[in-house]
C-alpha positions in Angstrom: 7.4 -18.1 130.4 4.1 -16.3 130.4 4.0 -16.0 126.6 4.7 -19.7 126.2 1.8 -20.5 128.6 -0.5 -18.1 126.7 0.3 -19.7 123.3 -0.2 -23.2 124.7 -3.6 -22.1 126.0 -4.7 -20.7 122.6 -3.8 -23.9 120.9 -5.6 -26.0 123.5 -8.6 -23.8 123.1 -8.6 -24.1 119.3 -8.4 -27.8 119.5 -11.2 -27.9 122.0 -13.3 -25.6 119.8 -12.7 -27.8 116.7 -13.6 -30.8 118.6 -16.8 -29.2 119.9 -17.6 -28.0 116.3 -17.0 -31.4 114.8 -19.3 -32.8 117.4 -22.0 -30.3 116.6 -21.8 -31.0 112.9 -21.9 -34.7 113.4 -25.1 -34.2 115.5 -26.4 -31.7 112.9 -26.0 -34.2 110.0 -27.5 -36.9 112.2 -30.5 -34.7 112.9 -30.8 -33.9 109.2 -30.8 -37.6 108.4 -33.8 -38.2 110.6 -35.5 -35.0 109.4 -35.1 -33.2 112.7 -34.9 -29.9 110.9 -35.2 -27.6 113.9 -32.3 -29.3 115.7 -30.2 -29.6 112.5 -30.8 -26.0 111.6 -29.8 -24.8 115.1 -26.6 -26.8 115.1 -25.6 -25.8 111.6 -26.1 -22.1 112.4 -23.9 -22.5 115.5 -21.2 -24.0 113.3 -21.1 -21.3 110.7 -18.1 -19.5 112.0 -16.1 -22.7 112.8 -17.0 -24.6 109.6 -18.7 -22.4 107.0 -18.4 -24.9 104.2 -20.2 -27.8 106.0 -22.6 -25.6 107.9 -23.8 -23.7 104.9 -24.1 -26.9 103.0 -26.3 -28.4 105.6 -28.5 -25.3 105.8 -28.8 -25.4 102.0 -30.1 -28.9 102.2 -32.7 -27.9 104.9 -33.9 -24.8 102.9 -34.2 -26.9 99.7 -36.4 -29.6 101.2 -40.1 -28.8 101.0 -41.0 -31.1 103.9 -40.0 -28.6 106.6 -41.1 -25.1 107.5 -37.8 -23.6 106.5 -38.2 -24.4 102.8 -37.0 -21.4 100.8 -35.0 -22.0 97.6 -33.4 -18.6 97.4 -32.0 -19.2 100.9 -30.9 -22.7 99.9 -29.1 -21.2 96.9 -27.5 -18.5 99.0 -26.2 -21.0 101.5 -24.8 -23.4 98.8 -22.9 -20.5 97.2 -21.4 -19.6 100.5 -20.5 -23.3 101.0 -18.8 -23.4 97.6 -16.9 -20.2 98.4 -15.8 -21.7 101.7 -14.7 -24.9 100.0 -12.4 -22.8 97.8 -10.8 -21.3 101.0 -10.3 -24.7 102.6 -6.9 -26.3 102.5 -6.4 -29.5 100.5 -5.7 -31.7 103.5 -8.8 -30.4 105.3 -10.9 -31.1 102.1 -9.7 -34.7 102.1 -10.5 -35.1 105.7 -14.0 -33.7 105.2 -14.7 -36.0 102.3 -13.5 -39.0 104.3 -15.7 -38.1 107.3 -18.8 -36.5 105.6 -18.5 -37.6 101.9 -18.8 -34.0 100.8 -16.6 -32.4 98.2 -16.9 -29.8 95.4 -18.9 -32.2 93.2 -21.4 -32.7 96.1 -21.8 -29.0 96.5 -22.3 -28.4 92.8 -24.8 -31.3 92.7 -26.8 -29.4 95.4 -26.6 -26.3 93.3 -28.0 -28.2 90.3 -30.7 -29.7 92.6 -31.7 -26.2 93.8 -31.9 -24.9 90.2 -34.0 -27.9 89.1 -36.3 -27.4 92.1 -36.6 -23.7 91.3 -37.5 -24.5 87.7 -40.1 -27.1 88.8 -41.7 -24.5 91.1 -41.7 -21.9 88.3 -43.4 -24.5 86.0 -46.1 -25.0 88.6 -46.6 -21.2 88.9 -46.7 -21.1 85.0 -46.0 -17.4 84.8 -43.4 -15.6 82.7 -41.9 -13.7 85.6 -41.4 -16.9 87.6 -39.7 -18.6 84.6 -37.8 -15.5 83.8 -36.5 -15.3 87.4 -35.2 -18.9 87.1 -33.6 -18.1 83.7 -31.8 -15.1 85.1 -30.7 -16.7 88.4 -29.7 -20.2 87.4 -27.7 -19.8 84.2 -25.4 -22.7 85.3 -28.3 -25.1 85.5 -28.3 -28.3 83.4 -31.9 -27.4 82.8 -31.1 -23.9 81.7 -32.1 -24.5 78.1 -35.3 -26.0 79.2 -36.1 -23.0 81.4 -35.4 -20.7 78.5 -37.6 -22.8 76.2 -40.4 -22.9 78.6 -40.2 -19.2 79.3 -40.2 -18.4 75.6 -43.1 -20.8 74.8 -45.2 -19.4 77.6 -44.5 -15.8 76.7 -45.2 -16.5 73.0 -48.5 -18.3 73.9 -49.5 -15.2 75.8 -48.7 -13.0 72.9 -50.7 -15.3 70.6 -53.6 -15.1 73.1 -53.6 -11.3 73.0 -52.9 -11.5 69.2 -52.0 -7.8 68.8 -49.1 -6.3 66.9 -48.0 -4.7 70.2 -47.9 -8.1 72.0 -45.8 -9.7 69.3 -43.4 -6.7 69.1 -42.9 -6.8 72.8 -42.1 -10.5 72.7 -39.7 -10.0 69.7 -37.9 -7.1 71.4 -37.8 -8.8 74.9 -36.7 -12.3 73.6 -34.7 -11.7 70.4 -32.9 -15.0 70.7 -36.1 -17.0 71.1 -37.0 -19.7 68.6 -40.3 -17.9 68.2 -38.8 -14.5 67.7 -39.0 -14.6 63.9 -42.6 -15.8 64.0 -43.4 -13.1 66.5 -41.8 -10.5 64.3 -43.6 -11.8 61.3 -46.9 -11.6 63.2 -46.0 -8.1 64.4 -45.4 -6.9 60.8 -48.6 -8.6 59.6 -50.9 -7.3 62.3 -49.4 -3.9 62.2 -50.1 -3.8 58.5 -53.6 -5.1 58.9 -54.5 -2.8 61.7 -53.0 0.3 60.0 -54.8 -0.4 56.7 -58.0 -2.0 57.9 -60.0 0.5 55.9 -58.5 -0.8 52.7 -58.1 2.7 51.1 -55.2 4.0 49.0 -54.8 6.8 51.5 -54.2 4.4 54.4 -51.7 2.3 52.4 -49.8 5.5 51.6 -49.7 6.5 55.3 -48.4 3.0 56.1 -45.6 3.2 53.5 -44.4 6.5 54.8 -44.6 5.4 58.5 -43.0 2.0 58.0 -40.8 2.2 54.9 -38.7 -0.9 55.9 -41.8 -3.1 56.5 -41.9 -6.3 54.4 -45.6 -5.3 53.7 -44.6 -2.1 51.8 -44.8 -4.0 48.5 -48.2 -5.4 49.4 -49.4 -1.9 50.2 -48.1 -0.8 46.9 -49.8 -3.7 45.2 -53.1 -2.8 46.9 -52.8 0.9 45.9 -52.4 -0.2 42.3 -55.4 -2.6 42.5 -57.7 -0.2 44.2 -56.9 2.8 41.9 -57.0 0.8 38.6 -59.8 -1.7 39.1 -61.1 -1.3 35.5 -57.6 -1.0 33.9 -58.9 2.0 32.0 -56.9 4.9 30.5 -58.4 7.3 32.9 -57.4 5.2 35.9 -53.9 4.6 34.7 -53.5 8.3 34.0 -54.6 9.3 37.5 -52.3 6.6 38.9 -49.1 7.9 37.3 -49.9 11.4 38.4 -50.7 10.5 42.0 -48.0 7.8 42.5 -45.1 8.7 40.2 -42.6 6.8 42.5 -44.6 3.6 42.8 -43.0 0.4 41.4 -46.1 0.1 39.4 -45.7 3.4 37.6 -43.8 1.7 34.7 -46.7 -0.8 34.3 -49.2 2.0 34.4 -47.3 4.0 31.8 -47.1 0.9 29.6 -50.8 0.4 29.9 -51.5 4.0 29.0 -49.3 3.6 25.9 -51.1 0.5 24.8 -54.5 2.0 25.3 -53.7 5.2 23.6 -52.1 4.1 20.4 -53.8 2.2 17.6 -51.8 3.4 14.5 -49.4 6.2 15.7 -51.2 8.6 13.5 -50.1 12.3 13.7 -53.3 13.0 15.7 -52.6 10.2 18.2 -49.0 11.3 18.7 -49.9 15.0 19.0 -52.6 14.4 21.5 -50.4 12.0 23.6 -47.6 14.5 23.8 -50.0 17.2 24.8 -51.5 15.1 27.5 -48.2 13.8 28.8 -45.5 16.3 28.0 -43.1 14.8 30.6 -43.8 11.1 30.1 -40.9 8.6 30.4 -42.0 7.0 27.1 -40.3 9.5 24.7 -37.7 7.2 23.3 -40.2 4.3 22.9 -42.6 6.6 21.1 -39.9 7.9 18.7 -38.9 4.3 17.9 -42.5 3.3 17.2 -43.1 6.4 15.1 -40.1 5.4 12.9 -41.5 1.9 12.4 -45.3 2.7 12.3 -45.3 1.9 8.6 -44.3 -1.6 9.2 -46.8 -4.3 8.5 -47.0 -7.7 10.2 -47.8 -10.9 8.4 -48.5 -14.4 9.8 -46.0 -17.1 9.1 -46.6 -20.8 9.2 -43.7 -23.2 10.0 -43.5 -26.7 8.6 -44.6 -28.1 11.9 -47.8 -26.1 11.6 -47.1 -23.4 14.2 -47.9 -19.7 13.6 -45.9 -16.6 14.3 -45.3 -13.2 12.6 -42.8 -11.5 10.3 -42.7 -7.8 9.6 -42.5 -6.1 6.2 -38.7 -5.9 6.5 -38.6 -9.7 6.7 -37.7 -9.7 10.4 -39.4 -12.4 12.5 -41.0 -10.5 15.3 -42.9 -13.5 16.8 -41.4 -16.9 16.5 -43.8 -19.7 15.4 -45.5 -21.0 18.6 -49.2 -20.6 18.2 -51.9 -23.0 16.9 -53.5 -20.2 15.0 -53.4 -16.4 14.6 -55.5 -13.6 13.2 -54.3 -10.4 11.5 -53.1 -7.4 13.6 -55.7 -4.7 14.2 -55.0 -1.6 16.4 -51.6 -3.1 17.0 -53.0 -6.3 18.6 -53.5 -9.8 17.1 -55.6 -12.7 18.3 -53.5 -15.9 18.9 -54.6 -19.4 19.8 -53.0 -22.1 21.9 -55.1 -25.2 22.4 -58.7 -24.3 22.8 -58.0 -20.8 24.3 -57.1 -17.5 22.8 -55.2 -14.4 23.9 -53.8 -11.2 22.2 -50.3 -10.1 21.6 -48.7 -6.9 20.5 -46.4 -6.6 17.4 -43.3 -7.5 19.6 -45.0 -10.7 20.7 -45.7 -9.6 24.3 -49.0 -11.0 25.6 -51.7 -8.4 26.2 -53.9 -10.9 27.9 -53.7 -14.5 29.3 -55.0 -17.5 27.4 -58.4 -17.5 29.1 -60.9 -16.8 26.3 -62.7 -19.2 24.1 -62.7 -16.8 21.1 -62.2 -13.2 20.2 -62.7 -10.6 17.6 -60.2 -8.0 16.2 -59.5 -4.9 18.4 -61.6 -1.8 17.6 -59.4 1.0 19.0 -58.5 0.0 22.5 -61.3 -2.6 22.9 -62.1 -6.1 21.6 -65.0 -8.5 22.0 -64.1 -11.9 23.6 -66.2 -15.0 24.1 -66.6 -17.5 26.9 -68.7 -20.3 25.8 -71.8 -18.9 24.2 -71.4 -15.5 25.8 -69.6 -12.3 24.8 -67.7 -9.7 26.8 -65.3 -6.8 26.2 -61.6 -6.4 27.2 -59.1 -3.6 26.6 -55.5 -3.7 25.5 -54.2 -3.4 29.1 -55.9 -6.7 29.9 -58.8 -5.1 31.7 -62.2 -6.7 31.6 -64.5 -3.9 30.5 -67.6 -6.1 30.3 -67.9 -9.6 31.7 -68.8 -12.5 29.4 -72.5 -12.5 30.2 -74.0 -11.1 26.9 -75.6 -12.8 24.0 -74.0 -10.4 21.6 -71.7 -7.3 21.7 -71.2 -4.7 18.9 -68.1 -2.5 19.0 -66.9 0.4 16.9 -63.5 2.2 17.0 -65.1 4.9 19.1 -68.4 5.6 20.9 -70.5 3.5 23.2 -70.6 -0.3 23.3 -73.9 -2.0 22.3 -74.7 -5.3 24.1 -77.7 -7.6 24.0 -78.7 -9.8 26.9 -82.0 -11.8 27.3 -83.6 -10.0 24.4 -82.7 -6.5 25.7 -80.2 -4.0 24.5 -77.9 -1.9 26.6 -75.3 0.8 25.9 -72.1 0.9 27.9 -69.3 3.4 28.1 -65.9 2.3 26.9 -64.9 1.7 30.5 -67.9 -0.5 31.1 -70.4 1.8 32.8 -74.0 1.3 31.8 -75.2 4.5 30.2 -79.0 4.4 29.9 -82.0 2.2 30.5 -82.3 -1.0 28.4 -84.2 -1.1 25.1 -86.2 -3.6 23.1 -83.9 -3.0 20.2 -81.0 -0.6 19.4 -78.5 0.2 16.7 -74.8 1.1 17.1 -74.1 4.8 17.2 -73.6 6.6 13.9 -71.6 9.6 15.0 -73.6 10.9 17.9 -76.9 9.2 17.0 -78.5 5.9 17.5 -82.0 4.5 17.0 -83.7 2.7 19.9 -87.0 1.1 20.5 -89.1 0.5 23.6 -92.8 -0.6 23.8 -93.0 -0.6 20.0 -91.9 3.0 19.5 -88.7 4.2 18.0 -86.8 7.3 18.9 -83.4 8.9 18.1 -81.0 9.5 21.0 -77.6 11.0 21.4 -74.6 9.5 23.2 -75.7 11.1 26.4 -79.0 9.2 26.2 -81.0 12.4 25.5 -83.8 12.3 22.9 -83.0 13.9 19.6 -86.3 12.9 18.2 -89.2 11.0 19.7 -92.8 10.4 18.7 -95.3 7.8 17.5 -92.7 6.2 15.2 -92.6 2.5 14.4 -89.0 2.8 13.1 -86.3 5.2 12.3 -83.4 4.8 9.9 -80.4 7.2 9.9 -79.9 8.0 6.3 -77.1 10.6 6.6 -75.7 13.3 8.9 -78.9 15.3 8.7 -81.3 12.9 7.0 -83.7 10.4 8.5 -86.2 7.9 7.2 -89.1 7.6 9.7 -91.8 4.9 9.6 -95.2 5.9 11.0 -97.8 3.7 12.7 -99.1 2.6 9.3 -95.6 1.3 8.3 -95.1 4.1 5.8 -91.7 5.8 5.4 -91.1 9.5 5.2 -87.8 11.3 4.6 -87.2 14.0 7.2 -84.5 16.1 8.8 -83.2 15.4 12.3 -86.1 17.3 13.9 -88.5 15.0 12.2 -89.7 17.7 9.7 -90.7 16.0 6.4 -88.6 16.9 3.4 -91.3 15.6 1.2 -95.0 14.8 1.5 -94.5 11.5 -0.2 -94.6 8.2 1.8 -93.0 4.9 0.8 -93.5 1.2 1.6 -89.8 0.6 1.7 -86.5 2.6 1.6 -82.9 1.7 1.1 -79.5 3.2 2.0 -78.0 6.1 0.2 -75.2 5.4 -2.3 -73.8 7.7 -4.9 -76.1 10.4 -3.4 -79.3 8.5 -4.1 -81.5 6.0 -2.1 -84.0 3.6 -3.6 -87.6 4.0 -2.4 -90.5 1.7 -3.2 -94.3 2.1 -3.4 -96.2 -1.1 -4.2 -94.3 -2.9 -6.9 -92.6 0.2 -8.3 -89.4 1.9 -7.2 -87.4 5.0 -7.9 -84.7 7.1 -6.2 -84.6 10.2 -4.0 -81.8 12.5 -2.9 -81.2 13.6 0.7 -83.5 16.5 0.2 -86.3 14.1 -0.4 -86.7 14.9 -4.1 -87.5 12.1 -6.4 -84.6 12.3 -8.8 -85.7 9.2 -10.6 -89.4 8.7 -10.6 -91.0 5.8 -8.8 -92.1 4.0 -11.9 -89.7 1.1 -12.4 -90.6 -2.5 -11.6 -89.2 -3.7 -8.3 -87.0 -6.8 -8.1 -85.0 -8.3 -5.2 -84.5 -6.5 -1.9 -83.6 -2.8 -1.5 -79.9 -3.6 -1.3 -80.0 -4.9 -4.9 -81.4 -1.6 -6.1 -78.6 0.6 -4.8 -76.2 2.4 -7.1 -72.5 1.4 -7.5 -70.0 3.5 -9.4 -73.0 5.7 -10.5 -74.7 2.7 -12.1 -77.7 0.6 -11.0 -79.3 -2.5 -12.4 -82.9 -2.4 -13.5 -85.4 -5.2 -14.3 -88.6 -5.7 -16.2 -90.3 -9.1 -16.9 -87.2 -11.0 -16.0 -84.9 -9.0 -18.2 -82.2 -6.6 -17.0 -80.8 -3.3 -18.0 -78.8 -0.4 -16.5 -79.4 3.3 -15.6 -77.2 6.2 -14.4 -77.7 8.4 -11.4 -79.5 10.9 -13.7 -82.0 8.3 -14.6 -80.7 7.9 -18.1 -81.3 4.5 -19.6 -77.8 3.2 -20.4 -79.0 -0.3 -21.4 -82.6 -1.4 -21.9 -84.0 -4.4 -20.0 -83.1 -6.8 -22.7 -80.6 -9.1 -21.0 -80.9 -12.3 -18.9 -78.5 -10.6 -16.4 -76.0 -7.8 -16.3 -73.1 -6.7 -14.1 -73.2 -2.9 -13.6 -69.9 -1.1 -14.5 -68.8 2.4 -15.1 -66.6 1.4 -18.1 -67.8 0.2 -21.5 -68.4 -2.4 -22.7 -70.2 -4.0 -19.7 -70.8 -7.7 -19.0 -74.2 -9.0 -20.2 -75.8 -12.4 -20.3 -77.9 -13.9 -23.1 -79.0 -17.5 -23.4 -77.0 -18.5 -20.3 -73.7 -17.2 -21.7 -71.8 -13.9 -21.1 -70.5 -11.3 -23.4 -70.1 -7.6 -23.5 -72.4 -4.8 -24.7 -71.4 -1.2 -25.6 -73.3 2.0 -24.9 -75.1 1.6 -28.2 -76.7 -1.6 -26.9 -74.6 -3.6 -29.4 -73.0 -6.9 -28.4 -69.4 -6.1 -29.2 -68.0 -9.3 -27.6 -70.0 -12.3 -28.3 -71.8 -14.1 -25.5 -69.7 -17.2 -25.4 -68.3 -17.2 -21.9 -69.5 -19.0 -18.7 -68.7 -15.9 -16.7 -67.3 -12.5 -17.3 -66.0 -9.6 -15.1 -66.2 -5.9 -15.8 -63.3 -4.3 -17.6 -60.5 -2.6 -15.7 -57.6 -0.8 -17.4 -59.0 -2.2 -20.7 -58.8 -5.8 -19.6 -61.3 -8.3 -18.3 -61.2 -11.8 -16.8 -63.4 -14.4 -18.6 -64.1 -18.1 -18.1 -65.0 -20.6 -20.8 -65.5 -24.3 -20.3 -63.9 -24.0 -16.9 -60.8 -22.3 -18.2 -59.8 -18.8 -17.3 -58.2 -16.1 -19.4 -58.0 -12.3 -20.0 -59.3 -10.3 -23.0 -59.2 -6.7 -24.1 -62.2 -4.5 -25.0 -62.1 -5.8 -28.6 -62.3 -9.4 -27.4 -58.7 -10.2 -28.2 -57.3 -12.9 -25.9 -54.4 -11.4 -24.0 -53.9 -14.3 -21.5 -54.8 -17.7 -22.9 -57.8 -19.5 -21.5 -55.8 -22.2 -19.9 -55.9 -21.5 -16.2 -58.1 -22.9 -13.4 -58.4 -19.5 -11.8 -57.3 -15.9 -12.3 -57.3 -13.0 -9.9 -56.3 -9.4 -10.6 -53.1 -8.2 -8.9 -52.6 -4.5 -8.9 -53.1 -2.7 -12.3 -51.2 -4.9 -14.6 -50.6 -8.4 -13.1 -52.6 -11.5 -12.3 -52.4 -14.4 -10.0 -53.0 -17.5 -12.0 -53.6 -21.2 -11.1 -52.8 -24.3 -13.1 -52.5 -27.9 -12.2 -52.9 -27.2 -8.5 -50.1 -24.6 -8.5 -50.1 -20.8 -8.6 -47.9 -18.1 -9.9 -48.0 -14.5 -11.4 -48.2 -13.3 -15.0 -48.3 -9.8 -16.4 -51.0 -8.3 -18.7 -49.5 -10.0 -21.7 -49.4 -13.4 -20.0 -45.6 -13.4 -19.4 -44.6 -15.3 -16.2 -43.4 -13.0 -13.4 -43.4 -15.6 -10.7 -43.2 -19.3 -11.7 -46.4 -21.3 -11.4 -45.0 -23.6 -8.7 -46.5 -22.4 -5.5 -49.3 -24.0 -3.5 -51.3 -20.8 -3.1 -50.9 -17.1 -3.7 -53.0 -14.2 -2.5 -52.5 -10.4 -2.1 -52.2 -10.2 1.6 -51.9 -6.4 1.7 -51.4 -3.8 -1.0 -48.2 -4.7 -2.9 -47.5 -7.8 -0.8 -48.3 -11.4 -1.8 -48.7 -14.3 0.6 -47.1 -17.3 -0.9 -47.8 -20.8 0.4 -45.0 -23.3 -0.4 -44.5 -26.7 1.2 -46.7 -25.8 4.1 -44.9 -22.5 4.9 -46.1 -18.9 4.5 -43.7 -16.8 2.4 -44.1 -13.1 1.4 -43.3 -11.5 -1.9 -43.0 -7.7 -2.7 -44.8 -7.1 -5.9 -43.1 -3.7 -6.5 -39.5 -4.9 -6.1 -40.1 -8.4 -7.4 -38.3 -9.9 -4.5 -39.2 -12.0 -1.5 -39.6 -10.2 1.8 -39.5 -13.5 3.7 -38.5 -16.9 2.3 -39.4 -19.0 5.2 -37.5 -20.5 8.1 -34.0 -21.9 7.4 
């Protein structure tokens, strides 16, 4: 009976408690509706144990409103989470009753959670700090505005990294926010700024340190590029050589080796090959060198297609460069000038471009260098495409070795073959002959060596290098003296004019008379002959020289012996008899007895070679022997010798080949023939270039099919 009474009492007490709690909650929500937050808060807190779902919900509302002193979003979120948990523990029939009485269910609770998350984000936005936004991102992952919070956080963090603009700031961002939209940009900026900071001195050493420290950096290739640019600015043999030795593993090593190869070789002579192998015993170019040695005897000839484009074929008849250029020049030092439009470039025998099409004109390579033109000015390039001298000179003179001579604004300068100015400028200068050159300044001439040091200086008006150890020096009175390299006279005689040595003698002139001296200064032929023409006309050729007196011409030998007296209207010097002479406007031949052995009946005549000579009469060409017998009839419009026993002949606008008896070797049906190189004819037929081997009697190249 007692137990029954006790149970009844507990039930009555529970019902009474629930009724009291329900009353408090009603009053709490009523207070909340009128913004009586102190009362509402007190009533909700007293109802926590009896109704945790509704009480925590109510407290969450209070804490989430900023118009009361209890505003605290973390507390609001804590309370709504407890409310949601309590809702999960509430029986279904009680949930239904709560919804009917208070209009609160799980959706209402979750809406409050979203509201709190949104308010937290808005507050973080106002604070505008990465920690505030990061806190929201970490705490409210369920929020409908989660993506916005992440975006705003990332944007703000990235803007701060941009403001700092250091590789460390960008790396910190990329590492902290790897999923951010800006992560790639941040990483890119990190790599860029790291590269720039590490290599700000722009030295090869810094770039190498960078490559070793950051081998996976996307800027490694740029570092390698810059090393190559910095160490080979002139693209010279010396720079490329140093590069392959210092940076053998560089991706540019192959390019450097290729440039060394092009700069080194001009003809693959034994001397070139030997010196290359000595300088680079372990070069990676062994196979290439062996292949080129085997083919070094090949020659390259220009070909012209029917559509007027130029290419090249080798002496085996293999097309090495397909017709593609508007014009081409011959190969020199394994490089040929080619034109496209109004620009020129150079190619190697395989057709690979050595330079771009940037020049207006160019000259053949001399060794590893060539003169190029830009407008009216000249410069110098090398076979690696390097600009040795910019196009700023009025004229440039090159030789296959030795310094470059350039003229600008009336002054002459010498440069090394890598473009370094060697000495002071001069008023005039000559190209180097061996290790000597003549220069003039302030009206005085002097002789210098390739180091710019004086070999000979003094009060000289001019100097002419006459040989390895012989000079002609002009004094202040414009008189010439023959001397040695020290300026010591080899003769006391002075001359008004001097010429070049040929056949061991040089013409010298005093007044209207001339003679000849040897390098020792001795007058081998006395200065008593009457001068005519300039000094170049007086030189010996094939040990013969023309003489003149009162408008008539004769011939002497290097001993001064009179071979033909001055009896003829003109004469062509020759070392074989009879020689061509002119009388009464017509040509014939005279022998060493001064007899006309072939009558003067020809309009022109050439010296005899191998017992035959080309003659022209009434515009028709033929060939005769030393007795005047006609071997090839005078019926051609032109004849040119070809080798020792053949001739290129032209007739009716066509050309062909005949032998020494006039028999046809190649039909006279081609547009043009010329001996392009020893033993090889260039044949022009229907607008194409063909090539014919004289020795085999066969075509090397018959044109494009």
